[in-house]
Jmol script that loads the backbone (N, CA, C; Angstrom):
load data "model"
ATOM      1  N   MET A   1       2.216  42.559 -28.543  1.00  0.00           N
ATOM      2  CA  MET A   1       0.959  43.167 -28.489  1.00  0.00           C
ATOM      3  C   MET A   1       0.586  43.845 -27.612  1.00  0.00           C
ATOM      4  N   THR A   2      -0.495  44.652 -27.588  1.00  0.00           N
ATOM      5  CA  THR A   2       0.129  46.027 -26.538  1.00  0.00           C
ATOM      6  C   THR A   2      -1.488  45.930 -25.572  1.00  0.00           C
ATOM      7  N   THR A   3      -0.995  45.827 -24.532  1.00  0.00           N
ATOM      8  CA  THR A   3      -2.273  45.800 -23.491  1.00  0.00           C
ATOM      9  C   THR A   3      -2.713  47.067 -23.783  1.00  0.00           C
ATOM     10  N   GLU A   4      -3.803  47.208 -23.560  1.00  0.00           N
ATOM     11  CA  GLU A   4      -5.270  48.879 -23.737  1.00  0.00           C
ATOM     12  C   GLU A   4      -5.663  48.829 -21.697  1.00  0.00           C
ATOM     13  N   ARG A   5      -5.515  49.843 -22.230  1.00  0.00           N
ATOM     14  CA  ARG A   5      -6.020  49.894 -20.447  1.00  0.00           C
ATOM     15  C   ARG A   5      -6.315  51.755 -20.394  1.00  0.00           C
ATOM     16  N   PRO A   6      -6.535  52.058 -18.984  1.00  0.00           N
ATOM     17  CA  PRO A   6      -7.836  53.243 -18.522  1.00  0.00           C
ATOM     18  C   PRO A   6      -6.872  53.927 -18.256  1.00  0.00           C
ATOM     19  N   ASP A   7      -7.262  55.181 -18.135  1.00  0.00           N
ATOM     20  CA  ASP A   7      -6.229  56.746 -17.602  1.00  0.00           C
ATOM     21  C   ASP A   7      -6.173  55.997 -16.858  1.00  0.00           C
ATOM     22  N   LEU A   8      -4.605  56.446 -16.246  1.00  0.00           N
ATOM     23  CA  LEU A   8      -4.304  55.606 -14.850  1.00  0.00           C
ATOM     24  C   LEU A   8      -3.436  57.041 -14.460  1.00  0.00           C
ATOM     25  N   SER A   9      -3.557  58.315 -15.123  1.00  0.00           N
ATOM     26  CA  SER A   9      -3.073  59.783 -14.420  1.00  0.00           C
ATOM     27  C   SER A   9      -3.515  59.671 -13.091  1.00  0.00           C
ATOM     28  N   GLN A  10      -4.575  59.232 -12.520  1.00  0.00           N
ATOM     29  CA  GLN A  10      -5.288  59.608 -11.036  1.00  0.00           C
ATOM     30  C   GLN A  10      -4.366  58.447 -10.103  1.00  0.00           C
ATOM     31  N   VAL A  11      -3.768  57.403 -10.550  1.00  0.00           N
ATOM     32  CA  VAL A  11      -3.155  56.450  -9.622  1.00  0.00           C
ATOM     33  C   VAL A  11      -2.038  56.597  -9.357  1.00  0.00           C
ATOM     34  N   PRO A  12      -1.563  55.938  -8.012  1.00  0.00           N
ATOM     35  CA  PRO A  12       0.185  56.679  -7.932  1.00  0.00           C
ATOM     36  C   PRO A  12       0.455  56.373  -8.264  1.00  0.00           C
ATOM     37  N   PRO A  13       2.095  56.694  -8.691  1.00  0.00           N
ATOM     38  CA  PRO A  13       3.284  56.618  -8.974  1.00  0.00           C
ATOM     39  C   PRO A  13       3.522  54.877  -9.354  1.00  0.00           C
ATOM     40  N   ASN A  14       4.038  53.847  -8.017  1.00  0.00           N
ATOM     41  CA  ASN A  14       4.470  52.938  -7.605  1.00  0.00           C
ATOM     42  C   ASN A  14       3.418  52.160  -8.241  1.00  0.00           C
ATOM     43  N   ILE A  15       2.337  52.011  -8.251  1.00  0.00           N
ATOM     44  CA  ILE A  15       1.131  51.143  -8.935  1.00  0.00           C
ATOM     45  C   ILE A  15       0.714  51.174 -10.006  1.00  0.00           C
ATOM     46  N   VAL A  16       1.157  52.081 -11.387  1.00  0.00           N
ATOM     47  CA  VAL A  16       1.410  52.689 -12.665  1.00  0.00           C
ATOM     48  C   VAL A  16       2.932  51.370 -12.736  1.00  0.00           C
ATOM     49  N   GLN A  17       4.175  51.436 -11.912  1.00  0.00           N
ATOM     50  CA  GLN A  17       4.898  50.740 -12.604  1.00  0.00           C
ATOM     51  C   GLN A  17       4.583  49.484 -12.071  1.00  0.00           C
ATOM     52  N   TYR A  18       4.012  48.754 -11.299  1.00  0.00           N
ATOM     53  CA  TYR A  18       3.943  47.527 -10.445  1.00  0.00           C
ATOM     54  C   TYR A  18       2.545  46.649 -12.213  1.00  0.00           C
ATOM     55  N   ILE A  19       1.287  48.215 -12.511  1.00  0.00           N
ATOM     56  CA  ILE A  19       0.827  47.910 -13.449  1.00  0.00           C
ATOM     57  C   ILE A  19       1.440  47.328 -15.315  1.00  0.00           C
ATOM     58  N   GLU A  20       2.951  48.628 -15.188  1.00  0.00           N
ATOM     59  CA  GLU A  20       3.605  47.884 -16.498  1.00  0.00           C
ATOM     60  C   GLU A  20       4.308  46.357 -16.151  1.00  0.00           C
ATOM     61  N   HIS A  21       4.765  46.884 -15.030  1.00  0.00           N
ATOM     62  CA  HIS A  21       5.691  45.277 -14.536  1.00  0.00           C
ATOM     63  C   HIS A  21       4.191  43.903 -15.311  1.00  0.00           C
ATOM     64  N   LEU A  22       3.497  44.220 -14.839  1.00  0.00           N
ATOM     65  CA  LEU A  22       2.516  43.216 -15.023  1.00  0.00           C
ATOM     66  C   LEU A  22       2.746  42.742 -16.417  1.00  0.00           C
ATOM     67  N   GLU A  23       2.101  44.648 -17.315  1.00  0.00           N
ATOM     68  CA  GLU A  23       1.611  43.981 -18.635  1.00  0.00           C
ATOM     69  C   GLU A  23       2.699  43.526 -19.448  1.00  0.00           C
ATOM     70  N   THR A  24       4.238  43.842 -19.048  1.00  0.00           N
ATOM     71  CA  THR A  24       5.705  43.479 -19.245  1.00  0.00           C
ATOM     72  C   THR A  24       5.685  42.094 -19.719  1.00  0.00           C
ATOM     73  N   GLU A  25       5.643  41.195 -18.456  1.00  0.00           N
ATOM     74  CA  GLU A  25       5.332  39.831 -18.045  1.00  0.00           C
ATOM     75  C   GLU A  25       4.069  39.399 -19.119  1.00  0.00           C
ATOM     76  N   ILE A  26       3.099  40.410 -19.226  1.00  0.00           N
ATOM     77  CA  ILE A  26       2.298  39.150 -20.288  1.00  0.00           C
ATOM     78  C   ILE A  26       2.600  38.792 -21.497  1.00  0.00           C
ATOM     79  N   ASP A  27       3.249  40.013 -22.062  1.00  0.00           N
ATOM     80  CA  ASP A  27       2.981  40.050 -23.876  1.00  0.00           C
ATOM     81  C   ASP A  27       4.231  39.396 -23.331  1.00  0.00           C
ATOM     82  N   ARG A  28       5.759  39.351 -22.749  1.00  0.00           N
ATOM     83  CA  ARG A  28       6.654  37.959 -22.590  1.00  0.00           C
ATOM     84  C   ARG A  28       6.095  36.368 -22.907  1.00  0.00           C
ATOM     85  N   LEU A  29       5.653  36.880 -21.591  1.00  0.00           N
ATOM     86  CA  LEU A  29       4.833  34.644 -21.661  1.00  0.00           C
ATOM     87  C   LEU A  29       3.953  34.448 -23.098  1.00  0.00           C
ATOM     88  N   ARG A  30       3.006  35.679 -23.160  1.00  0.00           N
ATOM     89  CA  ARG A  30       2.372  35.262 -24.232  1.00  0.00           C
ATOM     90  C   ARG A  30       3.909  34.967 -26.029  1.00  0.00           C
ATOM     91  N   GLY A  31       5.214  36.074 -25.876  1.00  0.00           N
ATOM     92  CA  GLY A  31       5.472  36.151 -26.645  1.00  0.00           C
ATOM     93  C   GLY A  31       5.955  34.833 -26.840  1.00  0.00           C
ATOM     94  N   GLU A  32       6.354  33.875 -25.964  1.00  0.00           N
ATOM     95  CA  GLU A  32       6.539  32.598 -25.710  1.00  0.00           C
ATOM     96  C   GLU A  32       5.423  30.891 -26.242  1.00  0.00           C
ATOM     97  N   GLY A  33       4.629  31.735 -25.569  1.00  0.00           N
ATOM     98  CA  GLY A  33       3.500  30.857 -26.055  1.00  0.00           C
ATOM     99  C   GLY A  33       2.531  30.432 -24.504  1.00  0.00           C
ATOM    100  N   GLY A  34       3.018  31.168 -23.287  1.00  0.00           N
ATOM    101  CA  GLY A  34       2.304  30.954 -22.292  1.00  0.00           C
ATOM    102  C   GLY A  34       3.370  29.645 -21.280  1.00  0.00           C
ATOM    103  N   ARG A  35       2.470  29.229 -20.859  1.00  0.00           N
ATOM    104  CA  ARG A  35       3.185  28.282 -19.743  1.00  0.00           C
ATOM    105  C   ARG A  35       3.168  26.837 -20.655  1.00  0.00           C
ATOM    106  N   PRO A  36       3.726  25.758 -20.436  1.00  0.00           N
ATOM    107  CA  PRO A  36       2.936  24.198 -21.196  1.00  0.00           C
ATOM    108  C   PRO A  36       2.128  24.164 -20.834  1.00  0.00           C
ATOM    109  N   ALA A  37       0.454  23.131 -21.658  1.00  0.00           N
ATOM    110  CA  ALA A  37      -0.272  22.685 -20.487  1.00  0.00           C
ATOM    111  C   ALA A  37      -0.051  21.372 -19.791  1.00  0.00           C
ATOM    112  N   ALA A  38      -0.652  21.085 -19.067  1.00  0.00           N
ATOM    113  CA  ALA A  38      -0.636  20.584 -17.826  1.00  0.00           C
ATOM    114  C   ALA A  38      -0.725  19.309 -17.948  1.00  0.00           C
ATOM    115  N   THR A  39       0.500  18.588 -18.147  1.00  0.00           N
ATOM    116  CA  THR A  39       0.211  16.636 -18.541  1.00  0.00           C
ATOM    117  C   THR A  39      -0.522  16.359 -17.352  1.00  0.00           C
ATOM    118  N   PHE A  40      -1.215  14.996 -17.349  1.00  0.00           N
ATOM    119  CA  PHE A  40      -1.832  14.021 -15.941  1.00  0.00           C
ATOM    120  C   PHE A  40      -0.971  13.126 -16.691  1.00  0.00           C
ATOM    121  N   ASP A  41      -0.125  12.327 -15.792  1.00  0.00           N
ATOM    122  CA  ASP A  41       0.182  11.041 -15.196  1.00  0.00           C
ATOM    123  C   ASP A  41      -0.484  10.094 -15.135  1.00  0.00           C
ATOM    124  N   GLN A  42      -0.291   9.422 -15.826  1.00  0.00           N
ATOM    125  CA  GLN A  42      -1.517   7.939 -15.986  1.00  0.00           C
ATOM    126  C   GLN A  42      -1.221   6.946 -15.342  1.00  0.00           C
ATOM    127  N   SER A  43      -0.316   7.076 -13.992  1.00  0.00           N
ATOM    128  CA  SER A  43       0.961   6.229 -12.923  1.00  0.00           C
ATOM    129  C   SER A  43      -0.958   5.441 -12.544  1.00  0.00           C
ATOM    130  N   GLU A  44      -1.883   5.667 -12.993  1.00  0.00           N
ATOM    131  CA  GLU A  44      -2.928   4.071 -12.233  1.00  0.00           C
ATOM    132  C   GLU A  44      -3.534   3.407 -13.762  1.00  0.00           C
ATOM    133  N   PRO A  45      -3.006   2.355 -13.622  1.00  0.00           N
ATOM    134  CA  PRO A  45      -3.135   1.142 -14.564  1.00  0.00           C
ATOM    135  C   PRO A  45      -4.968   1.405 -14.191  1.00  0.00           C
ATOM    136  N   PRO A  46      -5.463   0.862 -15.892  1.00  0.00           N
ATOM    137  CA  PRO A  46      -7.280   0.166 -15.693  1.00  0.00           C
ATOM    138  C   PRO A  46      -7.332  -0.638 -14.178  1.00  0.00           C
ATOM    139  N   THR A  47      -7.882  -0.174 -13.832  1.00  0.00           N
ATOM    140  CA  THR A  47      -8.642  -1.364 -12.744  1.00  0.00           C
ATOM    141  C   THR A  47     -10.365  -2.036 -13.230  1.00  0.00           C
ATOM    142  N   THR A  48     -10.334  -2.620 -12.214  1.00  0.00           N
ATOM    143  CA  THR A  48     -12.440  -3.494 -12.508  1.00  0.00           C
ATOM    144  C   THR A  48     -13.197  -2.691 -10.600  1.00  0.00           C
ATOM    145  N   VAL A  49     -12.465  -1.467 -10.519  1.00  0.00           N
ATOM    146  CA  VAL A  49     -12.424  -1.054  -8.824  1.00  0.00           C
ATOM    147  C   VAL A  49     -13.734  -0.125  -9.427  1.00  0.00           C
ATOM    148  N   ASN A  50     -14.592   0.472  -8.679  1.00  0.00           N
ATOM    149  CA  ASN A  50     -15.295   1.629  -9.278  1.00  0.00           C
ATOM    150  C   ASN A  50     -15.848   2.751  -7.952  1.00  0.00           C
ATOM    151  N   ILE A  51     -15.693   3.695  -8.231  1.00  0.00           N
ATOM    152  CA  ILE A  51     -15.822   4.838  -7.214  1.00  0.00           C
ATOM    153  C   ILE A  51     -17.973   4.873  -6.976  1.00  0.00           C
ATOM    154  N   LEU A  52     -18.619   4.677  -5.891  1.00  0.00           N
ATOM    155  CA  LEU A  52     -19.726   4.727  -6.266  1.00  0.00           C
ATOM    156  C   LEU A  52     -20.230   6.204  -5.561  1.00  0.00           C
ATOM    157  N   THR A  53     -20.755   7.137  -6.508  1.00  0.00           N
ATOM    158  CA  THR A  53     -20.544   8.367  -5.828  1.00  0.00           C
ATOM    159  C   THR A  53     -23.162   8.645  -5.538  1.00  0.00           C
ATOM    160  N   LEU A  54     -23.456   9.012  -4.478  1.00  0.00           N
ATOM    161  CA  LEU A  54     -24.812   8.629  -4.642  1.00  0.00           C
ATOM    162  C   LEU A  54     -25.282  10.227  -3.970  1.00  0.00           C
ATOM    163  N   SER A  55     -26.242  11.008  -5.075  1.00  0.00           N
ATOM    164  CA  SER A  55     -26.083  12.404  -4.787  1.00  0.00           C
ATOM    165  C   SER A  55     -27.591  12.709  -3.547  1.00  0.00           C
ATOM    166  N   LYS A  56     -27.939  13.395  -2.776  1.00  0.00           N
ATOM    167  CA  LYS A  56     -28.620  14.007  -2.001  1.00  0.00           C
ATOM    168  C   LYS A  56     -30.376  13.496  -3.116  1.00  0.00           C
ATOM    169  N   ASN A  57     -30.100  13.188  -3.939  1.00  0.00           N
ATOM    170  CA  ASN A  57     -31.636  13.902  -4.651  1.00  0.00           C
ATOM    171  C   ASN A  57     -32.006  12.193  -4.894  1.00  0.00           C
ATOM    172  N   GLY A  58     -30.726  11.425  -4.941  1.00  0.00           N
ATOM    173  CA  GLY A  58     -30.914  10.002  -5.497  1.00  0.00           C
ATOM    174  C   GLY A  58     -29.564   9.405  -6.541  1.00  0.00           C
ATOM    175  N   LEU A  59     -28.968  10.242  -7.110  1.00  0.00           N
ATOM    176  CA  LEU A  59     -28.455  10.341  -8.323  1.00  0.00           C
ATOM    177  C   LEU A  59     -27.003   9.186  -7.784  1.00  0.00           C
ATOM    178  N   LEU A  60     -27.493   8.403  -9.068  1.00  0.00           N
ATOM    179  CA  LEU A  60     -26.346   7.671  -8.554  1.00  0.00           C
ATOM    180  C   LEU A  60     -25.336   7.253  -9.825  1.00  0.00           C
ATOM    181  N   LYS A  61     -23.467   7.646  -9.854  1.00  0.00           N
ATOM    182  CA  LYS A  61     -22.983   7.236 -10.509  1.00  0.00           C
ATOM    183  C   LYS A  61     -21.767   6.571 -10.286  1.00  0.00           C
ATOM    184  N   ARG A  62     -21.442   5.151 -10.726  1.00  0.00           N
ATOM    185  CA  ARG A  62     -20.982   4.699 -11.405  1.00  0.00           C
ATOM    186  C   ARG A  62     -19.248   5.283 -12.240  1.00  0.00           C
ATOM    187  N   THR A  63     -17.786   5.834 -11.349  1.00  0.00           N
ATOM    188  CA  THR A  63     -16.685   5.595 -12.273  1.00  0.00           C
ATOM    189  C   THR A  63     -15.708   4.722 -11.972  1.00  0.00           C
ATOM    190  N   PRO A  64     -14.604   4.299 -13.248  1.00  0.00           N
ATOM    191  CA  PRO A  64     -13.999   3.421 -12.929  1.00  0.00           C
ATOM    192  C   PRO A  64     -13.046   4.582 -11.331  1.00  0.00           C
ATOM    193  N   ARG A  65     -12.014   3.532 -10.825  1.00  0.00           N
ATOM    194  CA  ARG A  65     -10.895   4.093  -9.881  1.00  0.00           C
ATOM    195  C   ARG A  65     -10.111   4.768 -10.796  1.00  0.00           C
ATOM    196  N   HIS A  66      -8.929   4.362 -11.927  1.00  0.00           N
ATOM    197  CA  HIS A  66      -8.171   4.536 -12.180  1.00  0.00           C
ATOM    198  C   HIS A  66      -8.429   5.870 -12.625  1.00  0.00           C
ATOM    199  N   TYR A  67      -9.685   7.021 -12.889  1.00  0.00           N
ATOM    200  CA  TYR A  67      -9.910   8.545 -13.002  1.00  0.00           C
ATOM    201  C   TYR A  67      -9.840   9.333 -12.578  1.00  0.00           C
ATOM    202  N   TYR A  68     -10.000   8.910 -11.240  1.00  0.00           N
ATOM    203  CA  TYR A  68      -9.418   9.829  -9.903  1.00  0.00           C
ATOM    204  C   TYR A  68      -7.539   9.351 -10.016  1.00  0.00           C
ATOM    205  N   THR A  69      -6.840   9.751 -10.924  1.00  0.00           N
ATOM    206  CA  THR A  69      -5.237   9.762 -10.049  1.00  0.00           C
ATOM    207  C   THR A  69      -4.879  10.595  -9.424  1.00  0.00           C
ATOM    208  N   ARG A  70      -3.527  10.341  -9.045  1.00  0.00           N
ATOM    209  CA  ARG A  70      -3.085  10.437  -8.114  1.00  0.00           C
ATOM    210  C   ARG A  70      -2.884  11.688  -7.729  1.00  0.00           C
ATOM    211  N   GLN A  71      -2.910  12.762  -6.827  1.00  0.00           N
ATOM    212  CA  GLN A  71      -2.814  14.803  -7.250  1.00  0.00           C
ATOM    213  C   GLN A  71      -1.564  14.775  -6.320  1.00  0.00           C
ATOM    214  N   ARG A  72      -1.135  15.757  -6.423  1.00  0.00           N
ATOM    215  CA  ARG A  72      -0.176  16.489  -6.227  1.00  0.00           C
ATOM    216  C   ARG A  72      -1.006  18.374  -5.361  1.00  0.00           C
ATOM    217  N   ARG A  73       0.626  18.905  -5.203  1.00  0.00           N
ATOM    218  CA  ARG A  73      -0.205  19.938  -4.437  1.00  0.00           C
ATOM    219  C   ARG A  73      -0.625  21.259  -5.618  1.00  0.00           C
ATOM    220  N   GLY A  74      -1.621  21.470  -4.874  1.00  0.00           N
ATOM    221  CA  GLY A  74      -3.075  22.125  -5.520  1.00  0.00           C
ATOM    222  C   GLY A  74      -3.434  21.520  -6.975  1.00  0.00           C
ATOM    223  N   GLY A  75      -4.513  19.953  -6.418  1.00  0.00           N
ATOM    224  CA  GLY A  75      -4.796  19.350  -7.219  1.00  0.00           C
ATOM    225  C   GLY A  75      -6.226  19.551  -7.073  1.00  0.00           C
ATOM    226  N   VAL A  76      -6.699  19.658  -7.876  1.00  0.00           N
ATOM    227  CA  VAL A  76      -8.413  20.328  -8.122  1.00  0.00           C
ATOM    228  C   VAL A  76      -8.665  18.607  -8.111  1.00  0.00           C
ATOM    229  N   GLY A  77      -8.862  17.688  -8.328  1.00  0.00           N
ATOM    230  CA  GLY A  77      -9.714  16.682  -7.375  1.00  0.00           C
ATOM    231  C   GLY A  77     -10.401  16.695  -9.164  1.00  0.00           C
ATOM    232  N   ILE A  78     -11.772  15.648  -8.921  1.00  0.00           N
ATOM    233  CA  ILE A  78     -12.193  14.753  -9.875  1.00  0.00           C
ATOM    234  C   ILE A  78     -13.624  15.647 -10.673  1.00  0.00           C
ATOM    235  N   LEU A  79     -13.952  15.343 -10.972  1.00  0.00           N
ATOM    236  CA  LEU A  79     -15.472  16.369 -11.213  1.00  0.00           C
ATOM    237  C   LEU A  79     -16.319  14.960 -11.509  1.00  0.00           C
ATOM    238  N   ASP A  80     -16.074  14.163 -10.687  1.00  0.00           N
ATOM    239  CA  ASP A  80     -17.436  13.087 -11.582  1.00  0.00           C
ATOM    240  C   ASP A  80     -19.178  13.159 -11.659  1.00  0.00           C
ATOM    241  N   MET A  81     -19.717  14.367 -10.898  1.00  0.00           N
ATOM    242  CA  MET A  81     -20.631  14.198 -11.131  1.00  0.00           C
ATOM    243  C   MET A  81     -21.122  15.510 -11.189  1.00  0.00           C
ATOM    244  N   ASP A  82     -22.281  16.240 -11.623  1.00  0.00           N
ATOM    245  CA  ASP A  82     -22.979  17.521 -13.070  1.00  0.00           C
ATOM    246  C   ASP A  82     -24.197  17.234 -12.032  1.00  0.00           C
ATOM    247  N   LEU A  83     -24.008  18.467 -11.521  1.00  0.00           N
ATOM    248  CA  LEU A  83     -25.296  17.790 -10.876  1.00  0.00           C
ATOM    249  C   LEU A  83     -26.106  19.006 -10.114  1.00  0.00           C
ATOM    250  N   ALA A  84     -27.509  19.482  -9.856  1.00  0.00           N
ATOM    251  CA  ALA A  84     -28.280  20.981  -9.842  1.00  0.00           C
ATOM    252  C   ALA A  84     -27.391  21.080  -8.637  1.00  0.00           C
ATOM    253  N   ALA A  85     -27.957  22.556  -8.392  1.00  0.00           N
ATOM    254  CA  ALA A  85     -26.774  23.870  -7.692  1.00  0.00           C
ATOM    255  C   ALA A  85     -28.161  23.270  -6.125  1.00  0.00           C
ATOM    256  N   ASN A  86     -29.122  22.241  -6.134  1.00  0.00           N
ATOM    257  CA  ASN A  86     -29.711  22.484  -4.796  1.00  0.00           C
ATOM    258  C   ASN A  86     -29.573  20.957  -4.529  1.00  0.00           C
ATOM    259  N   ASP A  87     -28.599  20.092  -5.054  1.00  0.00           N
ATOM    260  CA  ASP A  87     -28.519  18.967  -4.681  1.00  0.00           C
ATOM    261  C   ASP A  87     -26.628  18.805  -4.575  1.00  0.00           C
ATOM    262  N   MET A  88     -26.649  17.217  -4.329  1.00  0.00           N
ATOM    263  CA  MET A  88     -24.904  17.762  -3.840  1.00  0.00           C
ATOM    264  C   MET A  88     -24.637  16.017  -3.632  1.00  0.00           C
ATOM    265  N   PRO A  89     -22.946  15.466  -3.829  1.00  0.00           N
ATOM    266  CA  PRO A  89     -23.045  14.411  -2.874  1.00  0.00           C
ATOM    267  C   PRO A  89     -22.908  13.970  -1.404  1.00  0.00           C
ATOM    268  N   ILE A  90     -23.367  12.665  -0.969  1.00  0.00           N
ATOM    269  CA  ILE A  90     -23.586  12.563   0.174  1.00  0.00           C
ATOM    270  C   ILE A  90     -22.694  11.309   0.037  1.00  0.00           C
ATOM    271  N   ALA A  91     -22.485  10.044  -0.374  1.00  0.00           N
ATOM    272  CA  ALA A  91     -22.328   9.513  -0.338  1.00  0.00           C
ATOM    273  C   ALA A  91     -21.431   9.624  -1.672  1.00  0.00           C
ATOM    274  N   LEU A  92     -19.956   8.245  -0.720  1.00  0.00           N
ATOM    275  CA  LEU A  92     -18.706   7.731  -1.361  1.00  0.00           C
ATOM    276  C   LEU A  92     -18.607   6.249  -1.288  1.00  0.00           C
ATOM    277  N   ALA A  93     -18.725   5.081  -1.961  1.00  0.00           N
ATOM    278  CA  ALA A  93     -18.224   4.295  -1.680  1.00  0.00           C
ATOM    279  C   ALA A  93     -17.383   2.994  -2.435  1.00  0.00           C
ATOM    280  N   VAL A  94     -16.877   1.879  -2.541  1.00  0.00           N
ATOM    281  CA  VAL A  94     -16.138   1.454  -3.215  1.00  0.00           C
ATOM    282  C   VAL A  94     -16.835   0.275  -3.586  1.00  0.00           C
ATOM    283  N   ALA A  95     -16.013  -0.472  -4.719  1.00  0.00           N
ATOM    284  CA  ALA A  95     -17.479  -1.332  -5.361  1.00  0.00           C
ATOM    285  C   ALA A  95     -16.251  -2.157  -6.503  1.00  0.00           C
ATOM    286  N   GLU A  96     -16.317  -3.480  -6.518  1.00  0.00           N
ATOM    287  CA  GLU A  96     -15.824  -3.975  -7.468  1.00  0.00           C
ATOM    288  C   GLU A  96     -16.773  -4.408  -9.246  1.00  0.00           C
ATOM    289  N   GLU A  97     -16.526  -4.474  -9.777  1.00  0.00           N
ATOM    290  CA  GLU A  97     -16.923  -4.272 -11.079  1.00  0.00           C
ATOM    291  C   GLU A  97     -18.361  -5.188 -10.694  1.00  0.00           C
ATOM    292  N   SER A  98     -17.587  -6.195 -10.614  1.00  0.00           N
ATOM    293  CA  SER A  98     -18.798  -7.640 -10.352  1.00  0.00           C
ATOM    294  C   SER A  98     -19.629  -7.443  -8.828  1.00  0.00           C
ATOM    295  N   GLN A  99     -20.321  -6.786  -8.726  1.00  0.00           N
ATOM    296  CA  GLN A  99     -20.590  -6.584  -7.382  1.00  0.00           C
ATOM    297  C   GLN A  99     -22.013  -5.729  -8.119  1.00  0.00           C
TER     298      GLN A  99
END
end "model"
wireframe off; spacefill off
backbone 0.3
color backbone group
């Protein structure tokens, strides 16, 4: 697969060379199927512990603790609540399911 690009006649040669290198690398990765998808480590067994998240507008969400997996470098955390743009989480609490 060839990547389409605009006219680069006004671009310095070293930049064109870099762009060509990147295009070659992209084509190579496409041929290999790209990077393998990240796998999630289910290192945390299910528990009865829950994380309670309270939003500024009063929305409360209970999420099982085992959904919060251990993060390594580059982790993005967990998206726990889908909130409006003017709302934000203000408090977290840990509670047993029986509480």
